[in-house]
gemmi code that builds the backbone of each chain (N, CA, C; Angstrom):
import gemmi

chains = {
    "A": [
        ("MET", (151.396, 106.054, 115.313), (150.281, 107.011, 114.658), (150.125, 108.100, 115.716)),
        ("SER", (150.141, 109.181, 114.910), (150.092, 110.423, 115.847), (148.671, 110.542, 116.155)),
        ("THR", (148.719, 111.293, 117.474), (147.244, 111.589, 118.111), (146.308, 112.370, 117.196)),
        ("ARG", (147.055, 113.118, 116.296), (146.124, 113.875, 115.430), (145.412, 112.932, 114.520)),
        ("SER", (145.882, 111.935, 114.075), (145.112, 111.218, 112.869), (143.862, 110.621, 113.520)),
        ("THR", (143.278, 110.897, 114.799), (142.042, 110.452, 115.222), (141.065, 111.689, 115.454)),
        ("VAL", (139.912, 111.242, 115.043), (138.939, 112.385, 115.099), (138.435, 112.574, 116.542)),
        ("TYR", (138.630, 111.559, 117.320), (138.208, 111.343, 118.792), (139.099, 112.345, 119.718)),
        ("LYS", (138.537, 112.833, 120.646), (139.210, 113.784, 121.447), (139.163, 113.069, 122.833)),
        ("GLY", (138.657, 111.940, 123.087), (138.887, 111.499, 124.365), (137.833, 111.828, 125.161)),
        ("LYS", (136.667, 112.345, 124.817), (135.871, 112.780, 125.714), (134.946, 111.396, 126.126)),
        ("THR", (133.919, 111.741, 127.184), (133.000, 110.833, 127.690), (132.341, 109.558, 126.951)),
        ("GLY", (131.782, 110.339, 125.650), (131.231, 109.395, 124.942), (132.135, 108.270, 124.326)),
        ("GLN", (133.371, 108.795, 123.770), (134.408, 107.837, 123.478), (134.815, 106.751, 124.490)),
        ("TRP", (134.941, 107.186, 125.722), (135.226, 106.231, 126.484), (134.077, 105.113, 126.852)),
        ("ALA", (132.919, 105.793, 126.977), (131.715, 104.890, 127.151), (131.685, 103.812, 125.948)),
        ("PHE", (132.109, 104.188, 124.754), (132.114, 103.365, 123.701), (133.135, 102.326, 123.726)),
        ("VAL", (134.283, 102.759, 124.035), (135.756, 101.746, 124.373), (135.263, 100.704, 125.248)),
        ("LEU", (134.671, 101.182, 126.541), (134.445, 100.223, 127.532), (133.407, 99.425, 127.160)),
        ("HIS", (132.518, 99.756, 126.464), (131.185, 98.954, 126.169), (131.687, 97.857, 125.132)),
        ("ARG", (132.758, 98.441, 124.204), (133.286, 97.108, 123.271), (134.205, 96.304, 123.866)),
        ("ILE", (135.017, 96.685, 124.717), (136.036, 95.872, 125.475), (135.250, 94.838, 126.433)),
        ("SER", (134.203, 95.376, 127.194), (133.451, 94.330, 128.129), (132.530, 93.480, 127.167)),
        ("GLY", (131.939, 94.023, 126.111), (131.221, 93.007, 125.339), (132.028, 92.029, 125.022)),
        ("PHE", (133.260, 92.095, 124.401), (134.290, 91.284, 123.792), (134.447, 90.344, 124.889)),
        ("LEU", (134.936, 90.592, 125.949), (135.255, 89.589, 127.056), (134.112, 88.837, 127.407)),
        ("ILE", (132.777, 89.290, 127.711), (131.602, 88.716, 128.200), (131.575, 87.504, 126.793)),
        ("LEU", (131.662, 87.913, 125.609), (131.479, 86.730, 124.664), (132.545, 85.566, 124.859)),
        ("MET", (133.618, 86.141, 125.107), (134.570, 84.879, 125.413), (134.222, 84.104, 126.602)),
        ("PHE", (133.977, 84.689, 127.860), (133.364, 83.897, 128.704), (132.161, 83.187, 128.437)),
        ("ILE", (131.267, 83.567, 127.537), (130.414, 82.978, 127.094), (130.533, 81.430, 126.464)),
        ("LEU", (131.654, 81.760, 125.540), (132.232, 80.636, 124.873), (132.761, 79.508, 125.722)),
        ("LEU", (133.652, 79.912, 126.848), (134.081, 78.886, 127.972), (133.080, 78.369, 128.556)),
        ("HIS", (132.016, 79.136, 128.841), (131.090, 78.551, 129.759), (130.113, 77.655, 129.183)),
        ("ILE", (129.743, 77.902, 127.805), (129.185, 76.614, 126.953), (130.040, 75.327, 127.344)),
        ("ILE", (131.419, 75.691, 126.768), (132.031, 74.259, 126.874), (132.015, 73.586, 128.249)),
        ("ASP", (132.364, 74.518, 129.371), (132.327, 74.056, 130.690), (131.109, 73.226, 131.263)),
        ("ILE", (129.968, 73.904, 130.875), (128.616, 73.158, 131.220), (128.253, 71.963, 130.315)),
        ("SER", (128.958, 72.094, 129.095), (128.633, 70.790, 128.316), (129.179, 69.359, 128.834)),
        ("THR", (130.220, 69.425, 129.993), (130.854, 68.701, 130.499), (129.731, 67.942, 131.625)),
        ("ILE", (128.527, 68.508, 131.885), (127.874, 68.228, 133.033), (127.402, 66.567, 132.902)),
        ("ASN", (127.516, 65.915, 131.558), (127.198, 64.426, 131.397), (128.207, 63.664, 131.680)),
        ("PHE", (129.403, 64.240, 132.064), (130.873, 63.401, 132.744), (131.197, 64.524, 134.211)),
        ("PRO", (130.482, 63.839, 135.049), (130.135, 64.630, 136.083), (131.579, 64.735, 137.135)),
        ("SER", (132.518, 63.925, 136.709), (133.812, 64.066, 137.333), (134.466, 65.148, 136.669)),
        ("VAL", (134.606, 65.231, 135.545), (135.062, 66.470, 134.571), (134.540, 67.490, 134.924)),
        ("TYR", (133.180, 67.747, 135.145), (132.240, 68.903, 135.579), (132.992, 69.410, 136.899)),
        ("ALA", (132.952, 68.353, 137.863), (133.269, 68.707, 139.202), (135.071, 69.247, 139.027)),
        ("SER", (135.665, 68.689, 138.506), (136.981, 69.332, 138.580), (137.165, 70.508, 137.946)),
        ("ILE", (136.478, 70.767, 136.852), (136.474, 72.335, 136.365), (135.830, 73.291, 137.254)),
        ("HIS", (134.775, 72.941, 137.895), (133.921, 73.895, 138.922), (134.853, 73.919, 140.151)),
        ("ARG", (135.847, 73.093, 140.646), (136.731, 73.420, 141.733), (137.352, 74.619, 141.199)),
        ("LEU", (137.809, 74.922, 139.936), (138.812, 75.784, 139.744), (137.959, 76.993, 139.665)),
        ("TYR", (136.674, 77.183, 139.692), (135.996, 78.323, 139.590), (135.972, 79.041, 141.089)),
        ("GLY", (136.303, 78.469, 142.267), (136.429, 78.397, 143.451), (137.790, 79.052, 144.004)),
        ("ASN", (138.690, 78.670, 143.009), (140.016, 79.396, 143.203), (140.169, 80.933, 143.386)),
        ("VAL", (140.794, 81.404, 144.107), (140.713, 82.933, 144.393), (141.284, 83.576, 142.759)),
        ("LEU", (141.967, 82.989, 142.216), (142.414, 83.660, 140.920), (141.200, 83.772, 140.089)),
        ("MET", (140.223, 82.746, 140.228), (139.051, 82.737, 138.996), (138.112, 83.652, 139.888)),
        ("ARG", (138.121, 83.485, 141.103), (137.035, 84.442, 141.891), (137.280, 86.016, 141.396)),
        ("THR", (138.454, 86.205, 141.368), (138.911, 87.775, 141.148), (138.600, 87.985, 139.556)),
        ("PHE", (138.702, 86.810, 138.711), (138.133, 87.075, 137.308), (136.686, 87.127, 137.327)),
        ("GLU", (135.996, 86.676, 138.084), (134.294, 86.543, 138.126), (133.959, 87.964, 138.366)),
        ("VAL", (134.882, 88.526, 139.508), (134.520, 89.850, 139.950), (134.771, 90.910, 138.761)),
        ("GLY", (135.815, 90.861, 137.960), (136.149, 91.187, 136.772), (134.730, 91.246, 135.763)),
        ("LEU", (134.254, 90.196, 135.761), (133.044, 89.655, 134.877), (131.956, 90.294, 135.318)),
        ("LEU", (131.797, 90.589, 136.587), (130.670, 91.155, 137.172), (130.675, 92.709, 136.583)),
        ("PHE", (131.840, 93.286, 136.842), (132.072, 94.649, 136.284), (131.860, 94.969, 134.980)),
        ("GLY", (132.079, 93.758, 133.948), (131.984, 93.710, 132.611), (130.571, 93.592, 132.434)),
        ("LEU", (129.818, 92.880, 132.934), (128.630, 92.771, 132.805), (127.496, 93.955, 133.355)),
        ("THR", (127.890, 94.508, 134.336), (126.933, 95.217, 135.059), (127.347, 96.835, 134.079)),
        ("TYR", (128.585, 96.978, 133.665), (128.749, 97.988, 132.974), (128.324, 98.131, 131.551)),
        ("HIS", (128.212, 96.709, 130.892), (127.850, 96.556, 129.462), (125.961, 96.718, 129.745)),
        ("ALA", (125.643, 96.013, 130.827), (124.091, 96.049, 130.978), (123.701, 97.705, 130.917)),
        ("LEU", (124.284, 98.475, 131.774), (123.645, 99.691, 132.275), (124.148, 100.833, 131.049)),
        ("ASN", (125.483, 100.567, 130.555), (125.667, 101.594, 129.323), (124.826, 101.172, 128.166)),
        ("GLY", (124.415, 100.061, 128.122), (123.434, 99.374, 127.078), (122.225, 100.158, 127.318)),
        ("LEU", (121.765, 100.281, 128.467), (120.460, 100.987, 128.671), (120.487, 102.720, 128.347)),
        ("ARG", (121.919, 102.955, 128.524), (121.996, 104.449, 128.025), (122.251, 104.563, 126.766)),
        ("VAL", (122.586, 103.406, 126.126), (122.453, 103.646, 124.514), (121.013, 103.772, 124.094)),
        ("ILE", (120.229, 102.648, 124.520), (118.832, 102.364, 124.391), (118.178, 104.114, 124.534)),
        ("MET", (118.364, 104.586, 125.704), (117.559, 105.718, 126.179), (118.284, 106.961, 124.902)),
        ("ILE", (119.324, 106.927, 124.557), (119.856, 107.934, 123.690), (119.108, 107.877, 122.280)),
        ("ASP", (119.062, 106.729, 121.975), (118.657, 106.392, 120.346), (117.058, 106.584, 120.614)),
        ("PHE", (116.193, 106.023, 121.482), (114.830, 106.009, 121.556), (114.373, 107.307, 122.016)),
        ("PHE", (114.841, 108.150, 123.084), (114.352, 109.502, 123.637), (115.352, 110.669, 123.371)),
        ("PRO", (114.931, 111.194, 122.167), (115.696, 112.376, 121.691), (116.413, 113.223, 122.869)),
        ("GLY", (115.603, 113.622, 123.724), (115.955, 114.555, 124.896), (117.232, 114.196, 125.599)),
        ("VAL", (117.288, 112.952, 125.767), (118.451, 112.340, 126.615), (119.838, 112.625, 126.478)),
        ("ILE", (120.241, 113.002, 124.984), (121.677, 113.149, 124.573), (122.221, 114.305, 125.188)),
        ("LYS", (121.086, 115.189, 125.901), (121.687, 116.448, 126.725), (122.249, 116.023, 127.922)),
        ("ASN", (121.811, 115.014, 128.451), (122.261, 114.284, 129.890), (123.368, 113.105, 129.570)),
        ("GLU", (123.747, 113.128, 128.157), (124.601, 111.730, 128.137), (125.724, 111.762, 128.955)),
        ("LYS", (126.616, 112.750, 129.119), (127.691, 113.004, 130.051), (127.229, 112.238, 131.479)),
        ("ARG", (126.419, 113.045, 132.166), (126.073, 112.741, 133.500), (125.385, 111.332, 133.370)),
        ("LEU", (124.874, 110.916, 132.433), (124.271, 109.360, 132.372), (125.471, 108.442, 132.365)),
        ("PHE", (126.603, 108.770, 131.769), (127.561, 107.805, 131.507), (128.197, 107.894, 133.187)),
        ("VAL", (128.278, 109.074, 133.923), (128.923, 108.792, 135.095), (127.849, 108.096, 136.256)),
        ("ALA", (126.686, 108.281, 135.835), (126.015, 107.435, 136.898), (126.022, 105.891, 136.627)),
        ("MET", (126.044, 105.632, 135.214), (126.084, 104.280, 134.823), (127.151, 103.532, 135.420)),
        ("LEU", (128.274, 104.335, 134.927), (129.746, 103.863, 135.774), (129.967, 103.814, 137.108)),
        ("SER", (129.506, 104.701, 137.592), (129.298, 104.537, 139.156), (128.802, 103.490, 139.741)),
        ("LEU", (127.256, 103.230, 139.223), (126.459, 102.256, 139.663), (127.171, 101.157, 139.349)),
        ("SER", (127.625, 100.684, 138.149), (128.424, 99.421, 137.908), (129.336, 99.185, 138.862)),
        ("LEU", (130.153, 100.303, 139.264), (131.294, 99.947, 140.022), (130.898, 99.653, 141.617)),
        ("LEU", (129.848, 100.434, 141.997), (129.152, 100.323, 143.220), (128.780, 98.725, 143.097)),
        ("LEU", (128.125, 98.019, 142.270), (127.523, 96.988, 142.234), (128.680, 95.903, 142.304)),
        ("THR", (129.839, 96.033, 141.694), (131.028, 95.439, 141.654), (131.736, 95.373, 142.752)),
        ("VAL", (131.845, 96.411, 143.729), (132.281, 96.375, 145.021), (131.410, 95.523, 146.152)),
        ("VAL", (130.275, 95.765, 145.775), (129.254, 94.866, 146.733), (129.071, 93.439, 146.294)),
        ("GLY", (129.117, 92.944, 145.114), (129.378, 91.691, 144.465), (130.844, 91.165, 144.809)),
        ("GLY", (131.605, 91.978, 144.653), (132.954, 91.359, 144.931), (133.309, 91.034, 146.360)),
        ("VAL", (132.855, 91.930, 147.339), (132.923, 91.353, 148.694), (132.265, 89.992, 148.822)),
        ("ILE", (130.834, 89.758, 148.584), (130.331, 88.601, 148.462), (131.039, 87.439, 147.745)),
        ("ILE", (131.668, 87.801, 146.447), (132.380, 86.573, 146.019), (133.886, 86.270, 146.402)),
        ("LEU", (134.380, 87.403, 147.028), (135.820, 87.135, 147.308), (135.600, 86.702, 149.107)),
        ("LYS", (134.718, 86.809, 149.839), (134.726, 86.799, 151.199), (134.856, 85.316, 151.445)),
        ("PRO", (134.456, 84.140, 150.727), (134.930, 82.902, 151.330), (136.582, 82.512, 151.325)),
        ("PHE", (137.267, 83.555, 150.311), (138.586, 83.000, 150.244), (138.977, 83.624, 151.713)),
        ("PHE", (138.672, 84.990, 152.029), (139.394, 85.760, 152.914), (138.783, 84.989, 154.321)),
        ("THR", (137.573, 84.250, 154.406), (137.052, 83.581, 155.892), (137.849, 82.121, 155.778)),
        ("GLY", (138.543, 81.511, 154.779), (139.172, 80.398, 154.801), (138.436, 79.473, 154.538)),
        ("LYS", (137.115, 79.558, 153.914), (136.149, 78.590, 153.410), (136.652, 77.859, 152.171)),
        ("VAL", (137.486, 78.465, 151.489), (137.942, 77.845, 150.107), (139.499, 77.494, 150.128)),
    ],
    "B": [
        ("MET", (91.310, 109.483, 92.571), (91.876, 109.719, 93.925), (92.568, 108.535, 94.323)),
        ("ALA", (92.039, 107.299, 94.284), (92.836, 106.073, 94.470), (93.836, 105.740, 93.545)),
        ("LEU", (93.500, 105.983, 92.336), (94.769, 105.612, 91.417), (95.783, 106.276, 91.406)),
        ("ARG", (95.542, 107.721, 91.993), (96.639, 108.822, 92.120), (97.611, 108.142, 93.101)),
        ("GLU", (96.868, 107.618, 94.277), (97.662, 107.632, 95.318), (98.562, 106.293, 95.131)),
        ("ARG", (97.723, 105.386, 94.565), (98.665, 103.882, 94.215), (99.961, 104.369, 93.252)),
        ("SER", (99.585, 105.517, 92.378), (100.805, 105.890, 91.530), (102.132, 106.377, 92.354)),
        ("PHE", (101.460, 107.118, 93.408), (102.505, 107.717, 94.181), (103.146, 106.917, 94.827)),
        ("THR", (102.415, 105.899, 95.772), (103.349, 104.880, 96.680), (104.079, 104.077, 95.655)),
        ("SER", (103.620, 103.698, 94.427), (104.505, 102.778, 93.579), (105.820, 103.259, 93.197)),
        ("GLN", (105.565, 105.015, 92.867), (106.464, 105.647, 92.374), (107.743, 105.708, 93.486)),
        ("ARG", (107.254, 106.122, 94.733), (107.985, 106.114, 95.854), (108.799, 104.691, 96.307)),
        ("ARG", (108.016, 103.618, 96.225), (108.734, 102.445, 96.467), (109.846, 102.247, 95.422)),
        ("ASN", (109.608, 102.467, 93.830), (110.720, 102.382, 93.125), (111.744, 103.122, 93.287)),
        ("SER", (111.513, 104.447, 93.750), (112.920, 105.363, 93.976), (113.643, 104.784, 95.233)),
        ("THR", (113.065, 104.238, 96.316), (113.798, 103.879, 97.355), (113.993, 102.413, 97.488)),
        ("THR", (113.853, 101.627, 96.628), (113.950, 100.080, 96.604), (115.278, 99.679, 96.783)),
        ("MET", (116.393, 100.399, 96.048), (117.920, 100.114, 96.214), (118.253, 100.376, 97.340)),
        ("LYS", (118.185, 101.746, 98.021), (118.566, 102.237, 98.932), (117.976, 101.379, 100.356)),
        ("ARG", (116.665, 100.843, 100.360), (116.060, 100.335, 101.305), (116.479, 98.927, 101.430)),
        ("SER", (116.766, 98.138, 100.525), (117.260, 96.888, 100.591), (118.596, 96.819, 101.068)),
        ("LYS", (119.214, 97.763, 100.890), (120.576, 97.945, 101.109), (120.726, 98.186, 102.842)),
        ("ALA", (119.817, 99.197, 103.332), (119.882, 99.408, 104.528), (119.104, 98.372, 105.569)),
        ("ASN", (118.239, 97.589, 105.157), (117.590, 96.760, 105.905), (118.337, 95.980, 107.116)),
        ("PHE", (119.222, 95.269, 106.326), (119.651, 94.229, 107.215), (120.574, 94.916, 108.547)),
        ("GLU", (120.976, 95.910, 108.347), (121.811, 96.725, 109.131), (120.748, 97.554, 110.307)),
        ("THR", (119.737, 97.696, 109.519), (118.480, 98.368, 110.490), (118.017, 97.246, 111.429)),
        ("TRP", (117.631, 96.056, 110.841), (117.303, 94.965, 111.616), (118.399, 94.572, 112.810)),
        ("SER", (119.588, 94.734, 112.388), (120.628, 94.237, 113.283), (120.594, 95.240, 114.482)),
        ("TRP", (120.485, 96.622, 113.912), (120.535, 97.635, 115.215), (119.261, 97.529, 115.912)),
        ("PHE", (118.082, 97.313, 115.385), (116.886, 96.973, 116.253), (117.160, 95.839, 117.228)),
        ("PHE", (117.671, 94.771, 116.536), (117.931, 93.413, 117.260), (118.908, 93.599, 118.564)),
        ("MET", (119.756, 94.301, 118.442), (120.777, 94.545, 119.470), (120.136, 95.304, 120.676)),
        ("ARG", (119.285, 96.252, 120.354), (118.541, 97.015, 121.420), (117.430, 95.857, 122.028)),
        ("ILE", (116.810, 95.377, 121.163), (115.811, 94.377, 122.060), (116.516, 93.217, 122.790)),
        ("SER", (117.425, 92.654, 121.969), (118.144, 91.458, 122.689), (118.915, 92.120, 124.035)),
        ("GLY", (119.336, 93.305, 123.913), (120.119, 93.670, 124.807), (119.337, 93.930, 126.115)),
        ("LEU", (118.003, 94.562, 125.847), (117.014, 94.581, 127.004), (116.628, 93.537, 127.713)),
        ("ILE", (116.414, 92.507, 126.688), (116.302, 91.256, 127.209), (117.203, 90.574, 128.099)),
        ("LEU", (118.450, 90.578, 127.726), (119.425, 90.290, 128.106), (120.081, 90.893, 129.584)),
        ("PHE", (119.911, 91.848, 129.690), (119.967, 92.870, 130.664), (119.357, 92.099, 132.063)),
        ("PHE", (118.256, 91.388, 131.863), (117.558, 90.880, 132.891), (117.943, 89.446, 132.942)),
        ("LEU", (118.177, 88.642, 131.749), (118.498, 87.343, 131.899), (120.087, 87.177, 132.408)),
        ("ALA", (120.813, 88.033, 131.907), (122.282, 87.703, 132.290), (122.412, 88.267, 134.046)),
        ("LEU", (121.835, 89.637, 134.322), (122.220, 89.690, 135.533), (121.412, 88.760, 136.559)),
        ("ILE", (120.022, 88.245, 136.238), (119.575, 87.297, 137.070), (120.441, 86.042, 137.115)),
        ("HIS", (121.064, 85.387, 136.133), (121.715, 84.089, 136.140), (122.915, 84.431, 137.047)),
        ("PHE", (123.911, 85.646, 136.689), (125.027, 85.640, 137.494), (124.738, 85.705, 138.786)),
        ("SER", (123.568, 86.399, 139.319), (123.323, 86.738, 140.707), (123.099, 85.279, 141.559)),
        ("ILE", (122.213, 84.544, 140.589), (121.719, 83.296, 141.111), (123.040, 82.134, 141.174)),
        ("THR", (124.216, 82.284, 140.230), (125.325, 81.580, 140.337), (126.669, 81.995, 141.268)),
        ("HIS", (126.452, 83.343, 141.423), (127.845, 84.062, 141.950), (127.417, 84.788, 143.332)),
        ("ILE", (126.039, 85.112, 143.453), (125.930, 86.002, 144.654), (124.821, 85.451, 145.454)),
        ("PHE", (123.715, 84.847, 145.363), (122.786, 84.100, 146.073), (123.519, 82.874, 146.581)),
        ("ASN", (124.257, 82.112, 145.453), (124.945, 80.941, 145.933), (126.380, 81.012, 145.532)),
        ("ASP", (127.184, 80.471, 146.463), (128.654, 80.590, 146.119), (128.754, 79.583, 144.785)),
        ("VAL", (129.830, 80.218, 144.217), (130.274, 79.527, 142.964), (130.661, 77.944, 143.118)),
        ("THR", (130.877, 77.576, 144.332), (131.485, 76.352, 144.518), (130.272, 75.066, 144.884)),
        ("THR", (129.218, 75.771, 144.908), (127.900, 75.121, 145.646), (127.036, 74.990, 144.270)),
        ("THR", (127.943, 75.324, 142.857), (127.317, 74.953, 141.631), (127.561, 73.866, 140.705)),
        ("THR", (127.168, 72.485, 141.781), (127.761, 71.507, 141.528), (126.682, 70.798, 140.224)),
        ("VAL", (126.862, 69.610, 139.855), (126.150, 68.734, 139.073), (124.729, 68.390, 139.639)),
        ("ALA", (124.686, 68.445, 141.003), (123.572, 68.219, 141.636), (122.521, 69.526, 141.543)),
        ("PHE", (123.276, 70.558, 141.660), (122.794, 71.940, 141.704), (122.016, 72.181, 140.110)),
        ("VAL", (122.768, 71.913, 139.185), (122.314, 72.077, 137.981), (121.058, 70.946, 137.629)),
        ("ALA", (121.493, 69.884, 138.248), (120.262, 68.601, 137.933), (119.027, 69.359, 138.650)),
        ("LYS", (119.013, 69.953, 139.605), (117.750, 70.405, 140.675), (117.154, 71.574, 139.863)),
        ("ARG", (117.917, 72.439, 139.185), (117.490, 73.564, 138.860), (116.828, 73.135, 137.225)),
        ("TRP", (117.479, 72.257, 136.570), (117.109, 71.734, 135.103), (115.875, 70.894, 135.617)),
        ("ALA", (115.772, 70.292, 136.430), (114.308, 69.726, 136.804), (113.041, 70.305, 136.456)),
        ("ASN", (113.079, 71.760, 136.528), (112.017, 72.631, 136.247), (112.485, 72.879, 134.668)),
        ("PRO", (111.384, 72.575, 133.957), (111.629, 73.129, 132.251), (111.732, 74.403, 132.052)),
        ("LEU", (111.059, 75.277, 133.121), (111.159, 76.528, 132.815), (112.652, 77.358, 133.054)),
        ("TRP", (113.320, 76.648, 133.842), (114.804, 77.162, 134.090), (115.707, 76.582, 132.650)),
        ("ARG", (115.064, 75.586, 132.382), (115.874, 75.170, 130.740), (115.660, 76.036, 129.633)),
        ("VAL", (114.229, 76.705, 129.744), (114.111, 77.694, 128.690), (114.808, 79.158, 129.089)),
        ("PHE", (114.896, 79.264, 130.036), (115.568, 80.418, 130.807), (117.223, 80.544, 130.315)),
        ("ASP", (117.664, 79.217, 130.431), (118.967, 79.206, 130.269), (119.329, 79.081, 128.391)),
        ("TRP", (118.316, 78.428, 127.764), (118.595, 78.374, 126.461), (118.467, 79.915, 125.835)),
        ("LEU", (117.407, 80.686, 126.201), (117.123, 82.070, 125.779), (118.466, 82.845, 126.018)),
        ("LEU", (119.098, 82.323, 127.273), (120.168, 83.340, 127.658), (121.561, 82.563, 126.797)),
        ("LEU", (121.465, 81.549, 126.264), (122.585, 80.976, 125.488), (122.213, 81.725, 123.907)),
        ("ALA", (121.055, 81.508, 123.492), (120.643, 81.820, 121.994), (120.726, 83.303, 121.892)),
        ("LEU", (120.303, 84.222, 122.682), (120.422, 85.659, 122.750), (121.828, 86.046, 123.258)),
        ("GLY", (122.404, 85.447, 123.823), (123.767, 85.805, 124.215), (124.931, 85.561, 123.247)),
        ("LEU", (124.487, 84.351, 122.380), (125.322, 84.130, 121.237), (125.023, 85.013, 120.111)),
        ("LEU", (123.746, 85.470, 119.581), (123.446, 86.020, 118.761), (124.050, 87.536, 118.919)),
        ("HIS", (123.592, 87.978, 120.062), (124.262, 89.704, 120.492), (125.584, 89.643, 120.466)),
        ("GLY", (126.160, 88.608, 121.034), (127.318, 88.646, 121.126), (128.391, 88.601, 119.703)),
        ("SER", (128.007, 87.586, 119.003), (128.563, 87.420, 117.683), (128.106, 88.634, 116.687)),
        ("ASN", (127.213, 89.071, 116.776), (126.940, 90.284, 116.087), (127.448, 91.653, 116.482)),
        ("GLY", (127.888, 91.588, 117.960), (128.767, 92.860, 118.500), (130.152, 92.391, 117.772)),
        ("LEU", (130.623, 91.117, 117.822), (131.979, 90.828, 117.485), (132.072, 91.105, 115.719)),
        ("ARG", (131.019, 91.027, 115.007), (130.904, 91.255, 113.772), (131.177, 92.856, 113.477)),
        ("PHE", (130.651, 93.731, 114.367), (130.911, 95.168, 114.154), (132.280, 95.375, 114.452)),
        ("ILE", (132.954, 94.842, 115.315), (134.232, 94.818, 115.842), (135.218, 94.472, 114.335)),
        ("MET", (134.852, 93.218, 114.212), (135.668, 92.749, 112.860), (135.628, 93.909, 111.762)),
        ("ASP", (134.389, 94.444, 111.298), (134.260, 95.226, 110.423), (135.308, 96.560, 110.378)),
        ("ASP", (135.481, 96.814, 111.972), (135.973, 98.058, 112.263), (137.699, 97.936, 112.045)),
        ("TYR", (137.923, 96.680, 112.480), (139.513, 96.612, 112.568), (140.319, 95.636, 111.757)),
        ("ILE", (139.540, 94.817, 111.063), (140.050, 94.020, 110.022), (139.795, 94.812, 108.382)),
        ("ARG", (141.203, 95.153, 108.383), (141.086, 96.059, 106.903), (140.991, 95.146, 105.529)),
        ("THR", (141.402, 94.201, 105.206), (141.363, 93.670, 104.182), (140.081, 92.789, 104.062)),
        ("PRO", (139.456, 92.717, 102.918), (138.099, 91.974, 102.774), (138.261, 90.508, 102.984)),
        ("ARG", (139.523, 90.143, 102.279), (139.800, 88.517, 102.572), (139.915, 88.140, 104.080)),
        ("ARG", (140.726, 88.716, 104.626), (140.946, 88.388, 106.250), (139.538, 88.491, 106.989)),
        ("ARG", (138.909, 89.736, 106.557), (137.353, 89.871, 107.322), (136.554, 88.748, 106.709)),
        ("ALA", (136.619, 88.108, 105.674), (135.779, 87.116, 105.364), (135.980, 85.992, 106.359)),
        ("PHE", (137.273, 85.976, 106.220), (137.822, 84.546, 106.897), (137.366, 84.587, 108.254)),
        ("ALA", (137.826, 85.858, 108.923), (137.581, 85.863, 110.268), (136.075, 85.787, 110.723)),
        ("LYS", (135.100, 86.414, 109.771), (133.761, 86.018, 110.130), (133.432, 84.631, 109.935)),
        ("ALA", (133.883, 83.931, 108.756), (133.476, 82.488, 108.618), (133.922, 81.966, 109.897)),
        ("LEU", (134.813, 82.007, 110.440), (135.533, 81.572, 111.527), (134.678, 81.591, 112.619)),
        ("MET", (134.101, 82.888, 113.003), (133.355, 83.193, 114.119), (132.011, 82.701, 113.940)),
        ("TYR", (131.274, 82.576, 112.737), (129.937, 82.100, 112.414), (129.981, 80.858, 112.806)),
        ("SER", (131.094, 79.911, 112.325), (130.982, 78.444, 112.368), (131.527, 78.130, 113.795)),
        ("LEU", (132.039, 78.908, 114.542), (132.384, 78.601, 116.324), (131.161, 78.877, 116.858)),
        ("ALA", (130.479, 79.936, 116.594), (129.233, 80.347, 117.326), (128.021, 79.134, 117.108)),
        ("THR", (128.139, 78.859, 115.734), (127.202, 77.658, 115.177), (127.315, 76.278, 116.082)),
        ("VAL", (128.671, 75.957, 116.207), (128.956, 74.815, 116.533), (128.681, 74.714, 118.267)),
        ("LEU", (128.865, 76.065, 118.892), (128.666, 76.433, 120.685), (127.205, 76.435, 120.593)),
        ("PHE", (126.409, 76.802, 119.732), (125.013, 76.659, 119.992), (124.352, 75.484, 119.871)),
        ("VAL", (124.884, 74.677, 118.899), (124.405, 73.299, 118.738), (124.567, 72.367, 120.105)),
        ("VAL", (126.205, 72.646, 120.615), (126.473, 71.863, 121.700), (125.796, 72.477, 122.814)),
        ("GLY", (125.503, 73.793, 123.325), (124.604, 74.089, 124.222), (123.420, 73.742, 124.058)),
        ("THR", (122.698, 73.839, 122.989), (121.402, 73.350, 122.911), (121.185, 71.869, 123.294)),
        ("ILE", (122.026, 71.029, 122.612), (121.942, 69.714, 122.860), (122.101, 69.561, 124.542)),
        ("THR", (122.966, 70.366, 125.357), (123.260, 70.005, 126.575), (122.321, 70.422, 127.370)),
        ("ILE", (121.395, 71.555, 126.964), (120.238, 71.941, 127.836), (118.942, 70.976, 127.436)),
        ("VAL", (118.772, 70.738, 126.190), (117.737, 69.948, 125.986), (117.792, 68.272, 126.468)),
        ("THR", (118.857, 67.480, 126.358), (118.873, 66.086, 126.294), (119.443, 65.953, 127.863)),
        ("TYR", (119.854, 66.773, 128.719), (120.188, 66.297, 129.935), (119.347, 65.588, 130.897)),
        ("LYS", (119.878, 64.617, 131.339), (118.797, 63.777, 131.936), (119.348, 63.549, 133.392)),
        ("GLY", (118.921, 64.676, 134.112), (119.667, 64.360, 135.705), (119.198, 63.579, 136.496)),
        ("THR", (120.061, 63.050, 137.370), (119.547, 62.336, 138.280), (119.941, 62.799, 139.724)),
        ("LEU", (118.743, 62.959, 140.533), (118.892, 63.788, 141.685), (119.336, 62.744, 142.966)),
    ],
}
model = gemmi.Model(1)
for chain_id, residues in chains.items():
    chain = gemmi.Chain(chain_id)
    for i, (resn, *xyz) in enumerate(residues, 1):
        res = gemmi.Residue()
        res.name, res.seqid = resn, gemmi.SeqId(i, " ")
        for name, pos in zip(("N", "CA", "C"), xyz):
            atom = gemmi.Atom()
            atom.name, atom.element = name, gemmi.Element(name[0])
            atom.pos, atom.b_iso = gemmi.Position(*pos), 0.0
            res.add_atom(atom)
        chain.add_residue(res)
    model.add_chain(chain)
structure = gemmi.Structure()
structure.add_model(model)
structure.setup_entities()
């Protein structure tokens, strides 16, 4: 498919939308997994062995990714709500996107350090 | 005066009935996404902070959950997160399916599968939260 066939020109609004969609989809997939793993609470040994996996460095990295998805989806969702309910906001839509993306990256870095720290200090 | 007013409104109702009843579901869906999104903003971020930031994920053991769920308010919190998360998420996935699955039959199949899965997980999650009898 040629790039001409799309009406999108790759501006911020489009990237905000694409990221919102991908992060939302991945969060939903995690919710499905999370409902299953919590439902094993009545089988404590199964629950414990699943939850040991969450402490694994690979899963910790995945949790940092989840944190980015969550914070981005949450903050960009606020941006969408603001645009929908306050007509003047659309003029600052681009700056707002940059602000929300930066804030979610900042929160991810701070949270990421906390989540990954036990791995580097050898606690897990 | 009153008569004229009534005839005016009934006329208006008649002329917009078709349009309105068609737009209604999507309008409510749009509104629901904003309201549930706003509530989930707090629920999801608080939940993640508790289980990954203020406590290390390896400490979220059975005992951890049992202690939390000893307070019914945390069960309500978690159930709201379950219900709103699934509704908000599956409605979002419905948008995605409408956009990318082009044939009506495949779209109907995908949605049926998604609604079934979401319903099953909602039931499983609700049973887990409501019936858990933790021993501390």
